[in-house]
C-alpha positions as CSV (number, residue, x, y, z in Angstrom):
1,M,17.7,-6.4,6.1
2,Q,16.9,-5.0,9.9
3,A,15.2,-7.9,11.2
4,L,11.4,-7.2,11.6
5,D,9.4,-7.5,15.2
6,R,6.0,-7.0,13.6
7,I,4.3,-6.8,10.1
8,T,0.7,-5.5,10.2
9,V,-1.5,-5.3,7.4
10,Y,-4.8,-3.1,7.3
11,R,-7.7,-2.9,4.9
12,L,-9.4,0.7,4.5
13,Q,-12.2,1.8,2.7
14,V,-12.0,5.7,2.6
15,P,-15.0,7.3,1.4
16,L,-14.6,10.5,-1.0
17,K,-16.2,14.2,-0.1
18,V,-16.5,14.5,-4.0
19,P,-16.9,11.3,-6.0
20,Y,-14.0,10.7,-8.4
21,R,-15.3,10.6,-12.0
22,L,-13.8,8.2,-14.3
23,V,-15.3,6.6,-17.8
24,F,-15.8,2.8,-16.1
25,G,-18.0,4.7,-13.4
26,P,-17.8,7.4,-10.2
27,V,-15.4,6.1,-7.6
28,E,-17.1,7.2,-4.1
29,H,-13.9,5.3,-1.7
30,F,-11.0,4.2,-2.0
31,D,-9.9,0.4,-1.4
32,T,-6.6,0.9,0.2
33,I,-4.1,-1.9,1.9
34,I,-1.6,0.0,4.4
35,A,1.6,-2.1,5.1
36,E,2.8,-0.9,8.2
37,V,6.6,-2.9,9.3
38,I,8.3,-2.3,12.8
39,D,12.0,-3.5,13.4
40,R,13.4,-4.6,17.0
41,D,14.5,-1.2,17.7
42,G,11.1,0.4,17.5
43,R,11.4,2.1,14.0
44,T,8.3,1.8,11.8
45,G,7.8,2.0,7.8
46,F,4.7,1.9,6.2
47,G,4.0,1.4,2.4
48,E,0.1,2.0,0.8
49,A,-1.8,0.1,-2.2
50,T,-4.9,1.6,-3.1
51,I,-6.9,-0.6,-5.4
52,L,-9.0,0.4,-8.5
53,T,-9.7,-2.5,-11.1
54,G,-8.9,-0.5,-14.6
55,Y,-6.1,1.3,-13.1
56,T,-4.8,-2.2,-12.5
57,D,-5.8,-5.6,-13.1
58,E,-5.5,-6.4,-9.5
59,T,-8.8,-6.8,-7.6
60,I,-9.1,-5.6,-3.9
61,E,-10.3,-9.0,-2.5
62,D,-7.3,-10.6,-4.6
63,S,-4.8,-8.3,-3.4
64,W,-6.0,-8.3,0.4
65,H,-5.6,-12.1,0.4
66,A,-2.2,-11.5,-1.3
67,A,-1.3,-9.3,1.3
68,K,-2.2,-11.2,4.1
69,A,0.0,-14.1,3.1
70,F,3.0,-11.9,1.9
71,A,3.2,-10.2,5.1
72,G,3.7,-14.2,7.1
73,N,6.4,-14.8,4.2
74,L,8.1,-11.1,4.7
75,A,8.7,-11.4,8.1
76,A,10.7,-14.5,7.9
77,A,12.5,-13.8,5.0
78,G,15.6,-11.8,5.8
79,D,17.5,-11.1,3.1
80,R,15.4,-12.5,0.7
81,A,12.8,-9.8,1.1
82,E,13.9,-7.8,-1.9
83,R,13.4,-10.7,-4.0
84,L,10.2,-11.7,-2.6
85,I,8.5,-8.3,-3.0
86,K,10.0,-8.4,-6.9
87,E,8.0,-11.6,-7.5
88,L,5.1,-10.9,-5.6
89,G,5.2,-7.7,-8.1
90,V,4.8,-9.5,-11.3
91,K,1.3,-10.3,-10.6
92,F,0.3,-7.8,-7.7
93,P,2.5,-4.5,-8.7
94,F,0.1,-2.4,-6.4
95,T,0.2,-4.7,-3.9
96,A,3.8,-4.9,-3.6
97,T,4.4,-1.8,-3.4
98,A,3.2,-1.4,-0.1
99,F,5.6,-3.7,1.4
100,G,8.4,-2.4,-1.0
101,T,8.0,1.3,0.2
102,A,7.3,0.4,3.5
103,L,10.5,-1.4,3.8
104,E,12.3,1.3,2.0
105,M,11.2,4.0,4.9
106,L,12.1,1.5,7.5
107,A,15.6,2.0,6.1
108,G,15.4,5.5,5.9
109,S,15.6,5.8,2.3
110,H,17.0,9.5,1.3
111,L,14.2,9.6,-1.7
112,L,11.8,10.7,1.6
113,K,13.9,13.0,2.9
114,L,14.1,16.8,1.9
115,P,16.3,19.6,3.0
116,A,13.3,21.7,3.6
117,D,9.6,21.9,3.3
118,T,8.8,22.0,-0.3
119,A,5.9,22.9,-2.6
120,V,4.9,20.7,-5.4
121,P,2.2,22.3,-8.1
122,L,-0.7,20.2,-8.5
123,V,-3.6,19.8,-11.1
124,G,-7.1,20.8,-10.4
125,L,-9.7,18.7,-11.9
126,L,-12.5,19.8,-13.4
127,N,-15.7,18.7,-12.3
128,A,-18.0,22.0,-13.9
129,K,-19.8,20.7,-17.2
130,D,-21.4,24.2,-18.1
131,E,-20.0,27.6,-19.0
132,E,-21.4,29.3,-15.8
133,S,-20.3,26.9,-13.5
134,M,-16.7,26.5,-15.3
135,H,-16.0,30.2,-15.0
136,T,-16.6,29.8,-11.3
137,E,-14.5,26.6,-10.2
138,F,-12.2,27.9,-12.5
139,E,-11.3,31.1,-10.4
140,Q,-11.5,28.7,-7.6
141,F,-8.5,26.9,-8.9
142,L,-6.8,29.9,-9.6
143,T,-7.0,31.2,-6.1
144,A,-6.1,28.1,-4.9
145,G,-2.7,28.4,-7.3
146,H,-3.7,25.9,-9.4
147,R,-2.2,26.2,-13.1
148,T,-2.6,23.3,-14.8
149,I,-6.5,21.8,-14.9
150,K,-7.4,18.3,-16.1
151,V,-10.5,17.5,-17.5
152,K,-11.6,14.0,-18.1
153,V,-13.5,12.9,-21.6
154,G,-14.4,9.8,-22.8
155,F,-17.8,10.1,-22.0
156,D,-19.4,11.0,-24.8
157,L,-17.6,12.3,-28.0
158,D,-19.6,15.1,-29.0
159,K,-20.2,16.3,-25.7
160,D,-16.3,15.7,-24.9
161,I,-15.4,18.1,-28.0
162,A,-18.2,20.6,-26.8
163,L,-17.0,20.5,-23.3
164,V,-13.1,21.1,-24.3
165,K,-13.8,23.7,-26.3
166,T,-16.1,25.8,-23.6
167,F,-13.4,25.4,-21.3
168,Q,-11.2,26.9,-23.2
169,K,-12.5,29.9,-23.6
170,V,-12.8,29.9,-20.0
171,V,-9.5,29.6,-19.6
172,N,-8.2,32.0,-22.3
173,G,-4.8,31.5,-21.7
174,R,-4.6,31.6,-18.0
175,A,-3.6,27.8,-17.3
176,T,-2.7,24.8,-19.2
177,I,-5.4,22.0,-20.1
178,R,-4.5,18.6,-19.5
179,L,-6.9,16.4,-21.2
180,D,-7.8,12.6,-20.0
181,A,-9.5,9.9,-21.8
182,N,-8.4,6.8,-19.3
183,Q,-8.4,4.3,-22.2
184,A,-12.3,5.1,-23.4
185,F,-11.6,5.8,-27.2
186,T,-11.5,3.4,-30.3
187,A,-8.7,4.7,-32.8
188,E,-11.6,6.4,-34.8
189,Q,-13.3,8.1,-31.8
190,G,-9.8,9.2,-30.8
191,V,-8.8,10.2,-34.4
192,R,-11.6,12.2,-34.5
193,F,-11.7,13.8,-31.0
194,V,-8.1,15.2,-31.4
195,K,-8.9,16.6,-34.9
196,A,-11.7,18.7,-33.5
197,L,-8.9,20.0,-30.7
198,D,-7.7,23.6,-30.6
199,P,-4.4,23.3,-29.2
200,A,-4.7,26.5,-27.5
201,D,-3.7,25.9,-23.7
202,I,-3.8,22.0,-24.1
203,E,-0.5,21.1,-22.3
204,L,-1.6,17.1,-23.3
205,F,-4.0,14.4,-24.2
206,E,-3.6,11.4,-22.3
207,Q,-4.2,7.6,-23.0
208,P,-7.0,7.9,-25.7
209,C,-7.2,4.0,-26.1
210,A,-6.9,0.7,-24.1
211,A,-3.8,0.0,-22.5
212,G,-2.6,-2.9,-24.6
213,D,-4.1,-1.5,-27.7
214,W,-0.8,0.7,-29.2
215,D,-2.0,0.1,-32.9
216,S,-5.0,2.4,-32.1
217,H,-3.0,4.5,-29.8
218,L,-0.3,5.3,-32.5
219,A,-3.2,6.1,-34.8
220,V,-4.1,9.0,-33.1
221,A,-0.5,9.8,-32.4
222,R,-0.1,10.1,-35.5
223,V,-2.7,12.8,-36.3
224,A,-2.3,14.7,-33.3
225,E,-1.7,18.2,-32.9
226,V,-1.3,17.8,-29.2
227,P,1.2,16.1,-27.3
228,L,0.0,12.6,-26.1
229,M,0.7,11.3,-22.9
230,L,0.7,7.2,-22.1
231,D,-0.2,5.9,-18.5
232,E,-2.4,3.0,-18.4
233,S,0.2,1.5,-21.0
234,I,3.0,2.0,-18.6
235,Y,4.3,-0.7,-15.8
236,G,8.2,-0.4,-16.2
237,I,11.2,0.4,-17.9
238,A,10.0,-2.0,-21.0
239,D,7.1,-0.2,-21.5
240,I,9.1,3.4,-21.6
241,D,11.8,2.0,-23.7
242,K,8.8,0.2,-26.4
243,A,6.8,4.1,-26.2
244,A,10.1,5.8,-27.2
245,K,10.6,3.1,-29.8
246,L,7.3,3.5,-31.5
247,E,7.3,7.5,-30.9
248,A,4.2,7.0,-29.2
249,A,4.2,9.9,-26.7
250,S,5.9,13.0,-25.7
251,Y,5.3,12.4,-22.0
252,I,5.0,9.4,-19.9
253,K,3.0,9.2,-16.7
254,L,4.0,7.0,-13.7
255,K,2.4,5.8,-10.7
256,L,4.4,4.8,-7.8
257,M,2.1,1.8,-7.2
258,K,3.3,0.4,-10.3
259,L,6.8,0.1,-10.0
260,V,6.9,-1.5,-6.3
261,T,9.9,0.7,-5.0
262,L,10.6,4.4,-4.9
263,D,14.0,3.3,-6.0
264,A,12.5,2.0,-9.3
265,L,10.4,4.9,-9.6
266,S,12.9,7.2,-9.5
267,K,15.2,5.4,-11.8
268,A,12.1,5.5,-14.1
269,I,11.9,9.1,-14.2
270,E,15.5,9.4,-15.3
271,R,14.9,7.0,-18.2
272,I,12.1,8.7,-19.7
273,R,14.4,11.3,-19.8
274,E,17.6,9.6,-21.2
275,L,14.7,8.8,-24.0
276,G,13.9,12.1,-24.8
277,M,10.3,12.4,-23.1
278,K,9.0,13.9,-20.3
279,P,8.1,12.4,-17.1
280,V,4.6,13.2,-15.3
281,L,3.8,11.5,-12.2
282,G,0.8,11.0,-9.7
283,N,-2.1,8.9,-9.3
284,G,-5.9,10.3,-8.7
285,V,-6.6,7.2,-6.8
286,A,-4.2,7.3,-3.8
287,C,-4.5,7.8,-0.2
288,D,-2.2,10.2,1.6
289,P,1.2,7.8,1.9
290,G,1.3,7.4,-1.9
291,C,1.0,10.8,-2.6
292,W,3.4,12.2,0.2
293,M,5.8,9.3,-0.8
294,E,5.3,10.5,-4.9
295,G,5.2,14.4,-3.3
296,C,8.9,13.5,-2.2
297,I,10.0,12.1,-5.7
298,A,8.5,14.9,-7.3
299,A,10.0,17.5,-5.3
300,R,13.5,16.3,-6.5
301,Q,12.4,15.1,-10.2
302,I,9.5,16.7,-11.6
303,D,9.1,20.0,-13.4
304,N,5.3,19.9,-13.9
305,A,2.1,19.7,-12.4
306,G,1.7,16.3,-9.9
307,E,-1.7,14.2,-9.8
């Protein structure tokens, strides 16, 4: 590794224009850590960790303390940098990603270099609750170029079922629908939800049950007529392999912030395909640096809408 001249870590609170509505409460700002590394030739790399407890076991306070302490260790690490970042990632994967990707950028990673400007399709996130508002918002999505729309569920089972049915009427074959429960359902609720679904226009149903509750997820998967996707359950290759072995999902969603480096993310995407599943990439709780890096990977390796 090129000798470092300076490492700076920043803690940001990034306000959102529109709250991000999740089952564990609306998110009105992002708690973000940026790691900036500068070598002795003046070259710069940066990386991001946006901490939302629930997406990760990390908290912003613990991650911030860890980042400040680790920056000093990394400055003197020399050839041990990669190993130290990997060790940090065992307990603080999101935090470690800020440093791991900053060093990859500093080193000129080919994964961040595209031969030309490239458009990457993204999901639109539905906020409307009534049919009239859905029509208005959906037309705006179409005009903006979105062809996959994400619908958050897991708030109230009966209302969720009605919401999806209403939105399917609005979509009427003009886009695909991606459902996401963010771990909110029990096995019983998840089974009831998928049994009530008409598969029309539904691309997939994401993470019905708690991340560590594979049995509940499998109970839902066994009766679902729509493809399932795992997100919060997946942190690395071992989880990807487990999902394939259990036949738990058709899709696996990855986030850069779980995998510590761009190289690890790229390899995880290929592993998903090797095992006969489809990779999805994206993080609804990320700022520009993380989204840009994921966009560079998606442009090469992903063939569906990112998040």
